[in-house]
C-alpha positions in Angstrom: 0.0 0.0 0.0 1.1 3.5 -0.7 2.1 5.8 2.1 -0.4 8.5 3.1 0.5 11.8 4.6 2.7 14.9 3.9 5.9 13.1 3.1 6.9 13.3 -0.6 9.8 12.1 -2.7 12.3 14.8 -3.9 15.3 14.6 -6.1 18.6 16.4 -5.4 20.1 18.1 -8.5 23.6 19.4 -8.8 23.7 23.2 -9.3 26.9 23.0 -11.4 26.2 20.2 -14.0 22.4 19.9 -13.5 22.6 16.1 -13.0 20.2 14.3 -10.6 22.3 12.4 -8.1 20.2 11.6 -5.0 16.6 10.9 -4.0 15.1 11.4 -0.6 11.8 12.3 1.0 10.7 15.3 3.1 7.7 16.5 5.0 6.1 19.2 2.9 4.1 20.7 5.9 7.2 21.2 8.1 9.5 22.5 5.3 7.4 24.0 2.5 10.3 25.9 0.8 13.0 24.4 -1.4 16.1 23.1 0.4 19.8 23.4 -0.5 22.5 21.0 0.7 26.2 20.3 -0.1 26.7 16.8 -1.4 29.2 14.9 -3.5 28.5 15.0 -7.3 29.7 11.9 -9.1 29.9 13.8 -12.5 31.8 16.8 -11.2 33.8 14.6 -8.7 33.7 17.2 -6.0 31.3 18.6 -3.3 28.8 21.0 -4.8 25.5 22.6 -3.8 22.5 20.4 -4.6 19.0 21.8 -4.8 15.7 20.2 -4.4 13.7 19.3 -7.5 10.3 17.6 -7.5 10.8 15.9 -10.9 12.0 12.4 -10.5 13.6 11.0 -13.7 
């Protein structure tokens, strides 16, 4: 059965090369605005800023 509630899947997209590297979920009621986080990009081979994207490819 599918989960019910405010948690939704989000994708993390690198701000440098625009590749989608990570998928996680967040609670939309607690954090309604878009998040930014520093993560390792496999294409750039360095730590870059990743932004939240709601499109899952």
